[in-house]
N, C-alpha and C positions, 0 to 999 in steps of 0.2 A: 185025528183028522189030518188029511193030507194038506200039503201046502197050497195045492190048487183049489181046495174047497174052503180055505180060510176066508172069513168075512163074506161068505156067500159068492165068491168070485170063482167061476169055472174058467180057468185060463185056456183050456183046450177048446171050449166053445167060443171064447173070445177070439182065439187065433182062427177058428173056423169062419167067424164072421168077417175077419180081415181078408181071408182067402176068397170068400164069396164076393166081397166088395171089389177086390182086384179083378176077379174073373168077369164081373159085371162091367167094370170100366173097360176092360180089354174087348169085351163083346161089343160094347157101344162104339168103341173106336173102329173096330172092324166093320161094323154096320155103316158107320159114316163114310168109311173108305169105299165100301161097295156102292153106296149111293152116289158118291162122286164119280166112280168109274162108270156106273150105268148111265149117268147123265152126260158123260163125255166131257165134263168140264174140268176134270182133274181135282186135286185136293184143294181145300179152302186155303186162301193165302191173303196176306196183307199187301194190297197193291199200292205202290208209290206212284202218284199221279203228278207229273211235273206240268203245271198249267201253262207255263211260259213256253213249253215246246209246242211248235205250230200245230201238230195234230190234236193237242189237248186244249188249245185256246178255246175259250167259251165260258159256259156257266155250269157250275156244279151245285146241286142241291143235296145236302147231307144232314143226317142226324148226328150231332157231335157226341162223342163218347170219350170217357175218361181213361187214362192210362192207369192200370192197377198198381204199377210200381212207382211212378213219379207223380200220380194224381193230377196230371195235366190234360187239358182238352186241346190246348194250342201252345205254341212256343215261338218266340221271335229270336232269330239268330242274325243280328246285323253284322255287316262287314266280314263275311266269311271268305277267306282266301282259298283258292282252288288251284290244283296242279294236276293236269292230266298226263299220267305216265303209265308205262307198261307195268302190269301187275302179274307176276308169275303165279299160276295156279298149280304148278307141279305137273309132272308127267308130260313135259313138253308142251303144255297148254298155257295160255295166258291171254290177256286182253288189256286194252288201254282203259283205265278207270280214273275217275275224278277223286283225287285225294283231297280231303277238306280240312282246313285249318280254322277252327273256331276261335273267337276271342278268348283270351286266357281265362276269364272268369267262368266260362262254361266248362272248364276242366276241373274246377274245384270239386273236392270230394267230401262226403260226410264221414266224420269219425264215429267211434262207437257211441259217443254221447249225442250224436245228431248235429254236431257243429260243423260248419264248413271249414275245410283246411286247404291251404294252398298246395300247388303241385310240389311233389318231392324235388329236391335240389337237382338231381340228375335229369329229371323230366323237364324242369323249368329251363335249364341250360340248353337242352336240345330244342325245346320249343322256341326260345329266343333266337337260336342259331338259324332254324328253318325260316322263321318269319323274316329275319334280317336278309337272308339270301333270297327269299321270295321277292322282297321289295327291290333288291339289287337287280334280279333278273327282269323284273317289271320295268325298272328304269332303263335297262340296257335294251329292252325290247327284243330279247333273244328268243322268246317263245311265242311271238305273236304271228309269225308267218305261216305255219308254226315252225319252230326250230328246237330240237331236231324234228324230223318228219313225224307227224301225228301226235306229238306232244304239244301241250298248250297251257296257257295260264289265264286265270280269270278271277273275278271276285263278285259276290252277290250278297244281298241281304235277303234272307229267307223268312217266310212266314209259314209255319207248319200247323196243320189241323188234323186231329184224329176224328174219324167219323164213319158212319155207314152211308155210302153213296146211294141216293134215291134215283137221281138222274144226272147225266153228264151230256150236255148239248154243246156242240161245237159252234164256231162263229157263223156257219152256214145254216144253223138251225137244225142240224141233224144229230141223232144220237151217236155218241162216240162208241165204236165197237172195238173189242179186243180180239186179237188172234190167239186162239188156244190150240195147242197141239198136245193131245193126250192119247196114249195107246195107239199112236200112228194116225189118229183122226184129227183133222183140222176143222175147227168151228169158229165162227165169228159171232160174238154176242156182247151185249152191253155189260158193263161191270157194275152190278148192283150188289154192293157188299162192303166189307171192311177196307178202309183206305187211309193212307197218309197223304193228304192233299198239300202239295208244295207250291207255294207262290213266291214271287220275287217283288212283292209290294215294298215300297219304301215306307218305313215306319208302320209296320203291320199293326201294332197296337193302336196307333192313331186311326188307321183305316177301320179297325174293328170298332173302336169307340164311336167313330162317325156313323158307322152302320147302325149301331144301337140307337143313337140319337135320332137318326133318320127314321128308323122303324117306330120309335116312340111317337113321332109327330106325323110325318108324311105317310108312314105305314099304318097309322091309326091303332097301334098296339097299346098306347098309353105308357104310363110310368114303368120303367124297366123292373122295378121291384115286384111287379105283379106277374111277369112272364119270363124274365131272363133265366131264372133257375129251372124253368121247365124245358128250356132249350139245352142248357148245359147241365145235363142230368146224368146220373149213373144208373137210372132205371133202364131195364132191358125190355120192358113191355109198356104199352100204353103211352107211347111217345107221339106227340102231334105237332111239335115245333121243329122247325128246320133252320139251318144256316145256309144262305145262298151266296156263293163266292164266284165272282166274275173276274177273269183276267183274259184280255184279248188284245192283239196288236191293234194299234190305232188305224182308223180308216185312211185311205189316201187323201191327201190334201186337195185343194181346189185345182192344183196343177197336175194332179194325177200321180204325185210322188209319195213314196212311203214316208211316214212320220216316225221318228224314233220313240221308243217307249211303249207303254201299254195303257189301256183304259182298265181300271180296276175299281171294284167296290165290294162291300159286304152288306147284305141286308138279312132280315129275318122274317119268317112268316109262320102261320099256323093253319091247321085244318079248320074248316068252317062248314056251315050247312051248304054253301055254294061250291066249295072245292075240297077235294081230298088229296093232300100232298103226300102224307104218310099213310100207307095202306093200313086198314083196320087190323090186319093180322100181323103187323110188323113186330118182329122180335129179334133181339140180338141174343143168339143162342150161347150156351156155355162154351161151345167150340169156338165161336166167333170171339167171345170176350177174352179168350186166352191170347188172342193176337194183339189186343190193345194193352201193351205193357209199359213201354217207355218211349216217348216220342224221339228223344235225342238218340237213343240206341237204335231205333228203327231207321232214322234218317242217316246215321253214320254207317250202318251196315258193317262192311268188312273193316272199316276204320275203328270200330269199337273193340276194345281189349276184352275178349270174352274170358280169358283165363283169370284176369283180375276184376272182371265186371266193372270196368271204368271206361270213360270216353277217351282218355289219352292212351295211345298205343305206341309204345317205344319202337316196335319193329317198323311200323308204317312211317313214323317220323324219321327214323334212321334212313329208310329207303329214300324219302324225299330229300334229306340232307345230302346223301350220296349223289343223287341225280342232279341236284342244283350245283353241287361242287363241280361235277364233271362238265355241266353245261357252261358254267361261268369260266372254268379253265379253258374250255374250247373257244369261247368267245374272246377271251383275252389273248389266247394264242393266235387266233385268226387276225387280230389287230396287229400282232407283232410279227406276223408272217411265219408262224410255226405250223408245221403240218400236224394233222390229227394223230398220226402214228407216234410222233414224238410226244404229244400230250399224253396219250394213253400209256406210254412207257414210263412217264415221269409221275403220273398220278396214281394213287392207290384207291381212288374212288371206284364206284361200281362201273362195270363195262357198259358198252353201248347196249341199249335195249334191243332185244331180238325182234325181228319183224313178225307180228302176230298174223293170224289168218285174216282174210279180208273182212269177214263178218262172223261174229260168234253169237250163236243163238242158244239160249238155255234149253234144257230138256223139255220145258213146258211151252217153248215156242215164243216166249215173251222177250222183247228187247227193250231195255230201259235206256233212255237217252243219256242218263248220267251214271247209272250204277252198273 
């Protein structure tokens, strides 16, 4: 008896089954691509919606969905430091991007046993150096005008939510439309699909809890134990509960002047006989579900270390340290009456950022305010 026939296992047929499965998967992927092309909408993507950006101010109704890798529906990132500097994309291209510095505990990693471990020594030292220099630059106010041109400094507390957007209505009561450029065609349509909704609520978890309590009482949903699990669910079909997120600039005061800050809240709702919020045919397809992987990874984007699959990126932090060193050296030199040329000759930090194009638009035509 041949080796392939032993124990009734025909390896040649088994391999044939694998080949058929691969061919089927490739055909489905090609069909999905053709559907996207024919619709003029381009490929399916995870949109990042910054609700605090004026065009996105308003109300988003979404069906929350869980990240397959981190198991999270939402994430709170308080006290995130930000530095907007030139990011070289290679080939003579580049753009100014927000480099984000999370609190140190968000860089902890899981070891092989599933335990959290601190940053490696070399990463920890670099992290501490960048944070210290960021605060020094903030104190000196050298990046607020901004200085150098187009670079700036900021800090925010972020609340992040994964979900499928049902509606996005702006402060004027209008549907927010996306500009899509695909195969040379420009279209404007609402974004009903996978998204990472990014808010700047203070104490996001408290706002979320307040929204749950409000929905229990004023919303008439009753005790959370009977409905919350139906909102935060991993089911891809049969969903009828939604999360409603509002972030909008405050209205003018009685004197007609702008008020600082935002109005924001979170509430929950369900389909009923009187209203249908979630369409009856709603489904998060297999293709869509592959986009919901890891909230932190999606949010950090180019800051994520893809090679080591971790949030701390040595290259990006080294770039920030070099930039901050040069900026602080220039600031100190200007106070001492030293010319820029002399500073550049004496420092071994990165050279001045080259001037990027006026506006860089992605191939799909989308411009993100922070990414």
